N, C-alpha and C positions, 0 to 999 in steps of 0.2 A: 286471393284465396276466397272461395265461395262461402256463403253464409248459410248456416243451418238454423232452422227455426224449431224451437221446442217449447214446452210448457213446464214451468217449475212452480209448484204450489199454487197453481191457477194463474200464474203470470206468464205472459208471452215473453220469451227470451230469445234474442238473436245471438248466436255464437259462431265463432270461426270453425270451419271444418278442421278436424283433428284435435279439437279440445276435448278434455274429459268433462264429465258432468260436474265434478267439483270445481273445475276452472270456470265453467259457464255460470255456475251458481255464484261464485265469488265475484265475477264480472258484474252480475246483476245485484250484488249487495246482499246475497242470501248466504248465511253462515251454515256450514256443515262441519260438525266437530271431527277432528282427526288427530291421531298421535303419530302416524308414520308417514304422512304425506309432506313432500317439499317440492315446490315447483321446479327446482333446479335438478331434481333427481328423478330417476325412472319410477313409475308407480309400483307400489309394493302390495298394498291391500292387506297388510299383516295385522293391523290393529282392529279392523272391521268396524270401527266407530263411525266411519263415513258411510255406513250402509244406508241406502235409500231404496224406495220402491219405484219401479219403472213399469210403464204400461205401453204395450205395443198391440194395438187392436184390442182383442178381448183378453189377452194374457197379461197378468201382472206378476212380477217376481222381484226378489230382493237382490241387489248387486252392490258392490263397493264402488262408490262414486269416483274414487281416485283412479280406477282402472277402466271404467266403462266410457267409451267414446260417445259423444253426442250424435244423435241421429235425427233426421228430418221427421217431425211429427211426434217425437218422443214425449211422453207425459211422465214427469218426475214428481214424486212426493217425498219431502224430506222431514215432515213433522207430524206424521200420523201417530196415533196411540201405539200401534204395533211397533213402529220404528223406535219410538221413545222407550218402550219396554226392552227392546233388543239392546239398545245402547246402555240402558240401565244395567242389564245383566252382564254385558261385556265389561263395564266399569267395575262391577263386583268381582269378576274374575281377576281383573288387574289388581284390585285392592287385596285379593287373597295372596297375591305374590309380592306386591309392593305396598304394604299398608301405610307406610310413613312418608310417601312422596307427596309433598304439598300440592303440586300441580294436579295430581290425580284426586286428591282430597277436595280441592276447589271445584274441579269438574264434576265430581260425584255429588256435591251439594246442589249443583244446578239440576240434578236429577232426583233430588230428595233422598240421597243416600247418606246416612250418618256413618255407618260402618257396614262392611260386607256380611252377608248372611252365610257365606261359605267359610270353610275351614281355612285359616291362614296357614300357608305352607312355607312361608319364608319372610325375610325382611330385607329384600333386595331393592336397590334404587333403579336398577335397569328394567325397563318395561319391554325390552326386546323389540323395539320399533324398527330396528335395522337402519336407522338414518346414518349412524356413524359408519357402518360397514359400506353402505352405498356411497357415501361421501368420499371415503378413502379410496374406493375402487374406481368409481365413475369420474370423480372430479380431480382427485390427486394422482390417479393412476398407479397407486402403490399396493393396495390390498394388504396392508399390514395387519388388519384384523378381520375376523370372519365370525359367522354364527356357527356354533358347534353344538352337538348333542341333540337329544330329542326329549319331548315331553317336559317334565319338571326339571330335567337336567339341561335343558336348552340354555345357552349362555353365549356371551360375546367373549372371544379369546383370540390370542395370537396363534399363528401356525405352530404346531408342536407344543403349544402352550408355553413358549419361551419368549422372553423379551425380544422384540423385533430389532434387527439392525438396519432394516430398510425404512423404518419409520423416521420421518424428518422432524418429528415433534412440531409440525406446523400448527397443531391445535384445531384443525378443521373438524375433527370428530367431536372434540369437547365442546366447540362452539355450537354445533348443531344438536347436541344431545339435549332433549327437553327437560331432563330430570337432574342433570349434573352428575351422572353416574360415572363419567369417564375420568380416569386419573392417568395422565400421560406418563408418569413415572413408572406405572405398572406395565405400560405397553412397550416403551422404547428403552433401549440401552443409552440413547442420547439424552442429554440433560435438557429439559424444557427451559427455554429462556423467554419469559413473557416480554411483550413489547411495552416498554415503560411509556406512560402518558406524559407528554410535555406539559400538559395543563395540570394534571394531578401530581406532577413531579414523579419522584421515584416511588411514591406510595401507591399510585394507581396504575392501571394498565389500559391499553386500548387495542383495537383491532387494526388490521392493515388498511381497512376502509373506515374512516372516522371523520367526525366533525371536530375541527381543532379545539373549539370550546363552545359551551352551550349557546352563547348569544353571538356567535360569529356572523358577520355580514360579508357576503351572503351566507345563509345558513345551509351550506351545501357540503356534502361529504367529499373528501379527497382520498386518493389512493397513494399510499407510501410505497414507491417501487422498490425501496430497499428491503422490504419484508414481505411484499406481496408475492404469493406463490406463482402467479401467472408470469411475473417478470423473472423470478428466480428459477423456476423449473418448468415453465410453459405448461402449467397445470391450472386447475381450479376454473376460473372464468365464471364463477357463480354469479357475481354481481352483474355481469353483462347479460346473463340469462334471465335474471329476475327483474331487471330494470325495464319497465313497460314503455318508457318514453325514449329508449335508446340513447341515454346520456353517456354511456360508458364508451370511451374511445381509447383503447390501449396504445394506439399509435400516435396519440397527441404529443407534439413536440413544443419545446419552448420557442417563443417568437420574440423578436426585438421590435419594440414600438418606439418610433422617433417622435418627440414632442418639441415644439418650438415654444419656449417660455421666456418671460421677461425677468424672472427671478426664481430662486429655489429656496425652499425651507427644508432643512434636514432635522428630523426628529426621530433618530433611530433607537431611542430608548437606552436600555442598559441590560447587562447580564448579571444575575445574582452571583455573588462570590461562591466559588466551589470550595467547601472545607477540605476536600481531598487534595487541595493544592499543597497543604502541609500534611504529610503522612501522619495519620493518627491524631489529627486535630480534634480534640475533645471526643474521641471515640466514634466519630461519624463514619458510617458504613461498616464499622466493626460491631457496634452495639445498636440493635434495631430501634431502641427507644430513645436514641439521640437523633433528632430530626432538625432540619433547617426551619427557619421562620416561614419560608414560602410553603414548605410541606405542611407545617402546622396550620397555615392559613387555609389550605385545602381541607385539612381535617375538620376545621371549624365550619366549613361551608356546607350548606344543605345539599349542594350538588357535588360535593366531594366524594372521595372513595368510601367514607363511612356514613354518608347521608347526614352529616352534621353531628354525629355522636363523637364525643371525645374519648377515644380508646387508644390503647398502646398498639403499635404495629406488631410487637412480638407475640402477644398472647390474647389481644382483644379485650383486656381488662381495662376498667375505667381508672385512670390515674388520679391520685389525690394530690401528691406533692409534685409540682412542675416547676422547673427552674429555667429561666431565660438567661443566657450568657451574652452580654453585649459586645460589640466591637469585634466580631469575628470577621476578619477580612477588612477591617477599617482601623485607622489610627495605629498601624503597625509598620514602622519604617523597615523592619527586618524582612518584610515580604514585598516592599515597594508599594505599600498602600498607606501612605502617611496621612491621607486626607480623612475627614469624617464623612460618613455617608448620609448624614443629615436626618434620615427618616427612621432609623432603627429604634431609637428610644421610644418614639411615639407609637410605632406599630407594635412594639413589644408590650407597651402599656395597653393599647387597644386589645391585643390578643388576650392578655391576662384578664381584662375586664370581661370580654366576651366569654372566655372560658368559665369565669365565675358565674356569669348569667346562665350558661348552659348547665352548670352543675355547681351548686353552692358549696359542695364539699371540697372543691378544689382549693388548694393552698398555693397561690402563685408567688414565686420569689424571683426578683430580677437583679442579677449581679451586674454592677456597672462601675465605670470610672467616674462618669458624670452623667446626669440625666439632662439631656438637651431638649427641654420643652420650650423652645424659643419662639414658636409660631403663635399666631393669634388664637387665644383661647386655650392654648396647650397647657399652660401652667395650672389653670383651674381643673383641666382634665386629669393632670398628673396628681394634683392634690386629692381630687375625688377618688382616684384609683386607690389611694392609701386610706382615706377616711371612710369611704362608702363601701369599697369592695375588698378591703383588707390586703391589697397587694403589698408585699414586703420588698423594699428596695435595700439591697446590701451593697455598700460601696467597697467592692473587692472584685478582683479578677481571679476566678478559679484556675488552678493549674490545668493546662491542656492535656496532661497525662492523667486521664480519669480512669477509675477502676470500675469494671462491670461486676455486678453481683450475680449469684446463681439464680435469684428470682427475677432477673431482668432489670433490676434497679441500677442506678448509677451513683457512685460515691464521688462527691466533689470535695476537693481540698482547696482551701483558700485562706488568705491572710486579710483580716479586716483592718480598717484604719483606726480602730480603737486601741491598738497596741496590746491586744489580748493574746497574740500569738496565733498559731495555726488553728483552723477550725475544720471539722469534717461534717458533712451532711449528706444524707442519702435521699435521692429523689426517684420517683417512679418514672419520670420522663424529663428529658432535657431538650430545650429548644435553643438552637444557635441563631442569634440575630445576625444574619449575614449582610455584608455590605453590598454596595452597588459598584459595578465597574463596566467600562465599555466592552462590547463584544468584539470578537474577531472579525465579524462581517462589517462592523463599524469602521475598523481600521482599513478594510478593503475599500469601503465607500469613500473615506477621506482621501485615500490615495488616488482614486479615480477623479474626485472633484478637485484635488490639488489644494486642500486646505490644511492648515497647520494644527497640530494637537500638542498638548502639554506632555510631560514625561509620564503621566498616568494613562494617556490615550484619550482624555477629554478634549473637547474643542478649545482651541486657543482664542480667547476673546479679550477685548479691552474692557477695563472696569467701567468706564463711562460711555461705552458704546455697546450696550447690551444687544445680544443677538447677532452682532456683526462678526463674521469670520474673516480670515485673512484674504479671502477672495471676494472681490466685488460682486454683488448680486446673489451671494449665497449666505443664507442666514440660518441660525440655529435656535432651537428651543428645547426645553425639557432637560432631562438628566444628562444628556450628552454635553450640555453647556457646563453643568456642574451638578453634583447630587442635590436634589431638591424634592420637596413634597408635592402633592397634587395641586393645592392652591397656587403655589409658585409656578408649577408647570403650566397651568391654565393661563395665568397672567403672562408668562413668558411667551406662550403661544400667540396670544393676542398682540403682544408687542412685536413678535416676529412677523405677524400678518401686516402690521403697519409698516415695518421696515421693507417687507417684500413688495408692498404696493407703491413704494417710492419709485419714481421713474416710469411707472406704467399707469399713473393716475388717469391720463387722458383716454386710456383704453377702457376705463371702467364702464361696464354695462354693454359694451359692443358685442360681446359673445353670449349675452343672456337671452335665453329663450323662455318666454312667459309660459307658464304651465296652463294648459287648457283642461277644464273640467267638462264633463258631459252636462247637457241641460238638466236643470233641477226638476225633479218630478213634483207635480202638484198633488199633495196628499191631504189637503184641507177637505174635511168632510168624510174622509175615508175612515173605516173602522181600523183600529190599530192592528198591525201585523208585525209582531215583535220577534226579533231574532236575539237569542241569548247565547253568548260565547263565554265559556268558563275556562280560565287559564290555570294550568298546573304550575306554571313558572318553574319548569324543571321539577325539582322536589321542594322548592322553596315554599310552595303552597301545598302541594300534593302529599308531602310527608306528614302533614297535620290534618288537612281537610280532605274528606272523601270526595274528590272532584267528580268522578262518574255519577255518584249519587246526587250531587248538587245539580249536575247537568240534567239528569233524568227528572229531578224534581222541578227544575225550571220549565221543562217541556209540558208539565201539567198545569201551569199557571194560566190564568185568563189572558187572552189575546196573544199568547206566545205561539207563533207559527212554526218556529224551528229552534232547536237548542242542541249544542254540541260542546266538545271540549278541545283545547289545544294544549300542546306541551309548552310552547311559548307564543302567546297570542300577539306579542309585539314583533315577532320575527317577520322578515320580508315575506317568507312563504305563507305564514298564517294570515297576514294582512291581505295578501292577494286572494287567499281563499275566502276571507270574510267579504271582500268586494264581490266575488263571484256568487257567494251564497245569498247576499242581499239581492242581487239581480235574479238569481234562479228562483228564489222563493218569494219574490216581489215583496220584500220586507219594507215597512215604512217607519219602523223604529228599531233602534239597536241598543242592546245592553251588553257590556263587557264586564265580567266579574274577574278582576285580576288584582293589580297593585294600585298605586296611588294616581288619582286624576291629576295631581300636581305635575307629574312628569309625563304621563302617557295619554291624557285626554286629547291633546292636539293631534297625536298620531291617529287615534281611532276616529276622531272627527274628520280627518282627512280621508280616511277609508270611506266614510259616509258620502263625502263629496265625490269621490272617485266612482261611487256606485250610483250617483245621481240623486242622493238624498241631501236635504238641508243638514248642515253640520250640527245644528242644535237639536236634532231629533235623536240625540245620543245620551246615554246615561251610563255611569260606571258604578260598580259595587266593589269596594276596596276590601277584598277578602284576604289580602296578604297582611297589610298593616293592622287591620282590625280583627283578623282571625288567626291566621297561622303564626304571626309574629308574637301576638300578645297571649295566645292560648296554646303555646307549643306543647305543653304537657297535659292538655285536656282536649284530646282529639275529638271525641263525640260531641262535646259542647261546641268546639270550633266549627264542626260541620253543621250543627244545628244553627249556629249563629250565621254561618255563610248562607244557609237557606233563607234566613230572615232578611239578610241584606239583599239577596237576589230578588226575593219577593217584593221588598220595598222599592228596589230599582225598577222592577217591571211595572209596579203600580204607578210610579212617577212617570215612567216613559210613556205610559198610556195617555198621560195628560199633556205631554210636551207639544209645543207649537213651533212652527218654523219662525226663525228670527233672521235678521239680515244685517250685514255690516255695510258701512258706507265709506266712501272716500272722503278724506279731508286734506286740505292743503297744509303746508308746513313752511316754517322759516328755515332756510338752509344755512343757518349760522349757529355758532356755539357761544356759550358763556362759561368762562373758567373763573372760579372764585378762589383766590389765593395766588400769590406771585412768588412763591418759593421755587425750589428746583422742580417739584412735581407740577405746579401750575404753569411755569414757563414752558416746560417740555410738552405738556398737554396742549397748550396754545400753539406752540410751534408745529406740533404734529397735525392739529386740525388745519392750520393754515397751509401746511405742505400738502394736505389732501385737497386743497382748493376751496376751503370754507372760511368765510369771514368769522373772526373770533374776537370777543371782548374779554379782556383780562382785568380783573379787579383785585387790587392789592391795598390793604389798609395802611401799610407802612410807607414812609416817604420813598424808599428804594426797594427795588426788586431783590430777591435772593433768599429771604427767610433765614433759616438756620445754616444754609450753605455758606453764608457770609462768615460764619464762625469756624469753618473747616479749612485746614491748611495742608493736610497730608492724610494719606491712608496707610494701611499696612503694606500696600504695594508701592514700591519706590518710584515707579513710572507714572503714578497718578497725581494730578495737580487739581484739587478742588477749586482753587481760585481761578485757574485758567478756564475751568468748566463754567464757573460763575460768569466770567467775562464773556465767554462765547454765548451762553444762553441769553444774557441781557442784550447783547448786540443783535442776536437773531430776532428777539422779540421786538425790540425798538425799531429795527430796520425793515420789518416785514410789513408790506402795505396792507395785508389782510388782517393784521392784528391791531386792535385799538386798546391801548393801555390806560387804565385809570389808577394812578397811584394816590396814596393818602386818601383813599375812598372806601366806601362801605356799601353793601347791598341793603338799601333801605326797604324796598318792597319787592315782593316776588309773587307771581301768580300765573295761572294758565295750566297747560297740560302738554304732554309730549307733542312736539312739533310746533306748538303755539304757546310758548312761554313769554311772559312780559315782566320785565324787571326794571326797577328804578335804582340807579346808582347815584349816590350823593358824595361829592368830593368835599375836602376839608374847607374849601372856601364857600360852601353852601350851594354850589351848582348841582343841579339834578339832571340826569340823562336817562331817557327811557330806552331800554334795549329789548328788541324783539329777537327771540332765538328759539331754536328747535330742541336743543339739548343743554344740559348743565353738567359740568364736571366740578366736583367739590375737591379742592386741594388746599384746604385751609391750614394745613401744617400742624405742628406741635410745638411744645416748649420744653425747656430743660427744667426739671424740678430743682428748686433751690431749698436745700435742707436746713433752713434756719433753725438753730437750736440743737441740731444733731451733730455729734462729733466735733463740737466747737466751731462749726461753720458759722460765719458771721461774727464770731468772737475773736478768732485768731487769724491774722493775715497769712499764716502758714498752712491754713486749711482751705483748699479750693476744689473745684469740680474738675472732671476730666476735660470738659469743654473749655473751661477757663484756662487750664494748663496748656491745651493745644493752641488757643488763641494767643496766649502770652509768648509761647515758643515761636509761633508763626509770625507774630509781629515783633519778635526779638525784644520783648519787654523784660525778659528775665534771662539770666545766664545760669543754667542748671549745672554747669561743669564743676562748680564748687560744692555741690551737695554731696554729702557722704551717704545719707540714708533716706530713702523715700518709702512710704507705706501707702498702698492703695486699698481701699475697702469697696467691695462690690455690693450690688443689690441695695443701694441706698434709696429707699422709696419704692422699690420694686419687690415683688414676691412677698408682700405683706398681706394680712387678712383684708385690709381696707383697699389695697391696690394689688390684687392677686393676679398679676401678669408679669411676664419677663419683658424687659425693655430691649432685648435682642442685640443691641449694638454695644452694650457696656463692656462685655468681656473682651471683644476685639479692640475696643477703644482703649482699654487699659493695657492690652498687649502692645498695641502700636505706640502708645505714649511711653511705655516702659522701654521699648526698643529705641525710641527717640532719645530718651534719657541716657541709655547705654552708649549711644553714639557720642553724646556730649562728655560722658565720663564712664568709660568701661569698668572702672573699679567701684562704681556706685553700688551700694546694696539696695536692692529693690524687693520689697515684699508685697505680694498681692494676696490679701485676705478674701477668700471667696467661699461661696456655697457650692456652686457647680460652675466649671468653666465651659462656656457655651460658644466656643469658636467653631462653628459648624462649617461643613463643606471644605473649601480650600483655605479658609481662615485658620484651620488647624495648623497649617504650615507656619504661620506667624507665631502661634502658641509654641510650637516645637522649637522655633528659632529663639524665642525668648528664654526658654528653659536652657537651651544650649549656651546662651550668653550669660547665664547665672541668675536670671530672675527667679526668685523663690515664690512658690505658690503654696499657701497654707490655708487649709479648709477651716471654716468656723461654722458653728451651729447657730441657727437663728435664735435659739433659746438662751444662748450665752454670747451675745454680740460683743465685739471689741469695745474696750473702754479707752477714752482719750483724755489725757491731762496735759497741761503745759506749765512748765516751770522755767522762768528766766528765758523765755523765748524758745525753749527746746521742748518739742513734743515727745510724749511717751505713750505708746499704744500697747495696751494689755489685751491678750487674746488667749483663749484656751486651745491648745493644740491636741487634737484627739489621737494623733499618732504616738506622742510621748505621754499622753494622758496627764498633761500638766499645763499650767499657765505659763505663758512666755511674755516677756516685756521687750518692746522694740523701741529704741530711741530713733527719732526721725527728724530730719530737717523740714520735710514737707509731708503733709497728709493729703492725698488726692482721693476724692470721693466719686465713685461711679454712680451718678444719679440717674433717676428714672426719666423716661420720656413721657410727658403728659400731653393729653389733648389740650387744645386752646381753651382758656378759661371760659370763653363765651360759646363754646361748641354746642352746648345744650340750647342756647338761644337761637343759634343758627338752625339747629335741628327742628326746633319748634316752628320757626318761621317757614321753613321749607318742607315741613311734615316728614322729617327723616328720622329713622330709628337709630338708637345708640346702644352700644353694648353696656354691660354693667360697669365697665371701666371708663365710659365716656367717649370712646372712639365710635366712628360711624360704623353701622352694621350693614354688611353687604347682603344681597338677596340670598345667596347660598355660598357657603365657605368654599366648596369645591366646584360646583357647576357654574356659578355666576359670581366670582370673587371681586369683580370690578363694577358690578351693577348694584344700584339700590332696587328695592322692591318697586319704587315709583318708576314707571317706564320713562325712559329718556333721561335719567339722572344717573351719574357715574361718580366714582370716587377713586382717589389715588393718594399716595404719599403718606406722611405721618398722620393725617386725619383718619386714615384707615387703621393704622397700627404702627408701632415702631419698626423702622427698617433702615437699611443703609442707602446711600445715595444711588448706587448702581441699581438697587431694587426699586427705588423711587422712580428713577428714569424709565425703567422697563414698565413699571405699573402705569406711569403717566402715558406712555406710548400705547399701552394696552387699552387704557380707558378711552383714549382718542380713537383707537381702532374700533372699539365697541360703539362709540358715539357715531362713527361714520356709517354704521349699519342703519342708523335712522336718517342721517343727513343725506345719504346718497340716494334715498328713495324719491321718486317723483311725487308720491302722495302716500298718506298713511290710511289705514283702515280703522274705522270706529267699531268697537266691539258691540255685539248684539245684546250682551248681558249688561244692561245699564238701567238706572232708575228712571221712571217716567212719572211725572206729576199730573194728577187729575186736578186741573185748575178749579173746577166746580166744587171740589171738596176742600181745597186748601183754604185755610183761614189765616195764613201768614203768621202763625205763632212762632216761626223761626226755630223750632226745636231741631229741625234737620240741619239748619245752618250752623248751629252750635255743636251738633254732634259729629258732623262729617270731619274725619281726620285729614281730608285732603282739601277742605275749603271749597268744595264744588258748588253746593246749592247757593243761589243768590236770590235776593228779593227783586222781583221783576216789575215791569211797568204796569202789569194788570193786577196788582195787589195779590200776587201769588208767587210762590217760589218757582224759580227756573233752574233746571239742571241741564248743563251742557253735556250732551251725550259723549262728545269726544274727550271731555275731562273726567267723566265718571269712571271710577275704578271697579265698579260692580261689587262693592263689599256688602251693600244692603243695610248698612247701619241706619241710614235715613229712613228706609222703609220700616224698619223694626221700631223706631222711636216715634214715628208719626202718630199722634193721638187720634187723628181723623181717618187714618188708613187712606190718605190721599196719594201716597207714593207706592208704586209697584216696582219691584225689581224683576225685570224680564227674565224669563227662564226659571224664576223662583217664585211664581205666583202662589198665593195662599192655597189654591186648589191643588197645585202640584205637591206642595209640602204636606197638605192634609191627607192626600191620597197615600203618600208614603207612610205617614204616621198611623193611618187607620189600619193598614194591613199588618202593621207590626204586632198588633194584638191577636192576629189570627194564627192558628196553628196549622 
């Protein structure tokens, strides 16, 4: 096609022959306002807003740019005063007909119009642009609507002004209407059926062409052929017409790709339980204000159907009383869902807290059988929900036959455990905490792979071989293994990665292609040319911060060459555009105003490298965490603050200098501290990956607490056989060196280059050079001396002691008539505010063991909440069937224990009968807490490791990095991390080893450019930095000055801040860079 040359507003523009003037202008980036133009439809020229001036020779005239074709030598003017006034008058005519249309009002403001000077002749939303009529006729081939009448009577209507029976209710007319004036129910006799959004669940809708979810990778729209009018009726084709790059291919077919692999990991996830499975389950789908927890999650989200506002689907009102009903689709044998879904209690608690944070008027109530806050940190979260946010937990299950009120409220009927009879309560909204279940597609997948599943459809795995399916070479992780939360899923994923790598270790690295970056541009001495990219983060930032205003403001700042905004700056498309913009505008500094540098700085630094810039010529302004999140109800102030942050970031960026990373060698060996189940499994895993490993155990024998376990709730699991296997593997593996009866005396170094000294009981010392460390120091059982007569009566023992005595056949429980178990001894107390996770299942398995010895034995379990999560619920169910009685007690009135003539008597208050009960017992079994090792804090101090408030090791991030310490190259697993079962310990140990291999498998490591540098001429060797550094990096050197090893430096800057002589500089955070940032903060 030939090229036509013309001039628009003094700019030379090349356009394709056949284009209209408005198309040519848009191609050149020149905006011409219009109300009736659409590139997929024939030109109409009805609104006249696109009027421009054209000059041919000496003649100048006004035309509509959407209908006038480009011509060679044509001169076009789009912004003259005459044209401005014409558009202003046209808008006033529109406002006289449609005074309350927001889109018209916004456009009028751009032309200085507050209100029309003309007489208002109507209050219509239809501006008669004709887009709907042309879309229906030209694209859909239906002509179900038309323009009728003349003058002020002109209107959109159906033929003969009757509802159309040829309208397909495809919604094309409504989707193209700029003012929302189309109501399909007025047009068609057919009932409109919106396309439900899978992401926003049944609350939100989507189009036939859609992006599955906001941060999809790749962030590319897809076409749903089941609802697309092109596939259903050979109509439309609009997307193909408007796509400039020709990406639409209606004839695209599925293709089969064959891959040759050494192993497979399946992680198909889960399907949320559908409450419609039981007709009328809690009024779902009958009452609009009864929603599932997943639907409520989307309501809470800033990118959800209500932009983060908590409103009722029925009427848009803000609810005050919201009820959560737990165990919908879980713990119900009558529907074949006997298992616990593990996550529901905590996500309900999270949602209740977030709802309160959104609107402090909300009164959340959570109806439950038990609150299963068994994860690390979960108990504190549960307690804070009650104490800080006023979440009301009621131990009762409302009747599923709920009653809807005329005002849209829901009346719940329930029976509390306090023996007070029936209660009724009315709620504005009800949230059903739905369980997790395998999807139908998962069943199809397992059949193809030939792997076994349990009766619920979850993958069948062995307790002590986590991730391993019934088919060799196929491994599983995530919820398909069993219902689990995000931290467990991430741990299991790392464990599965280790499993999958077995057998293909020799091929490691053979298929790796090193990434090549373009040569780095030398920007030293150049004036700063800064690019600023402001992120909307969907609506996460944009719903609070005026992002366009911030971007416009950034463009006015000194040294800023280019500024723009993105919907998601972290998306693949956006990062590609950032790279192109850096090149196109020759930028030598980059500022991104978006979310946290903790998570996204590496991504944008990589963009800089892809564009040929040094990665350290980059700065971030965190306008999400520091503006939209913390000032959600103060939008003007949030925008003002965002401008401040951007201005500060730009000022600092102007002072940035290139920095460089350097290669360093590493020891490709590991150190594992602790010889229990976790330590042994971690050592075996490292050795199986091909790396020499040193295992240090303080006890004379390996095994830890595993030595005290003899059975589990599963009949086919043998902990002692596992112990024997692990010990044999460790002691017979030539790559593992074991030091028993030994301790870690000294520790130093940095990732890849650690140096440790191990001292054995006979005084020998061994120096170990290693690249990584895995901490598996284990835990201990709490001995409740002085509680419940423990230590005073031989008839009071702990669950571990009972198991050990049964396992070693030191007792014969068959003669016992009555046994009482007390839960949460030493757990869930103010001074030890955590759940020990294993105790409830431990009590259940021991109760079942006692029932095997004597089925007639009376067993009473006094508990606060039974936390037999996931498939452990099945053992709890079996115990109840076999007659084990579970009685709840309140921590404010704990059981009392007395002993007379060798016979125990336990008194407890039963809330159901609202009276005290007295139980005679032959034995009292205490479910005691799991504690960290007594010297864990000393270990943490020696290795500079963080601890939680409860004394367990603290991971780098609970969800993103649950197996890593913040210290690079250091990992954790087992009871040292938190209480857990043996199966979880093994998986975590394998996962920690898998994480460690990411370091050990490298040929070399890279030293960060953000390190502290000592000016030896200024240093007076006061050693302040040596004492202050939490990582022990600064050392007194040979030249009477402190030396900081760059490879060991963590870049925290503490040494630089405390140095009285200012002899230490933290690179990338020089005083001048910080001062520049501070100085502009005072500017307006």
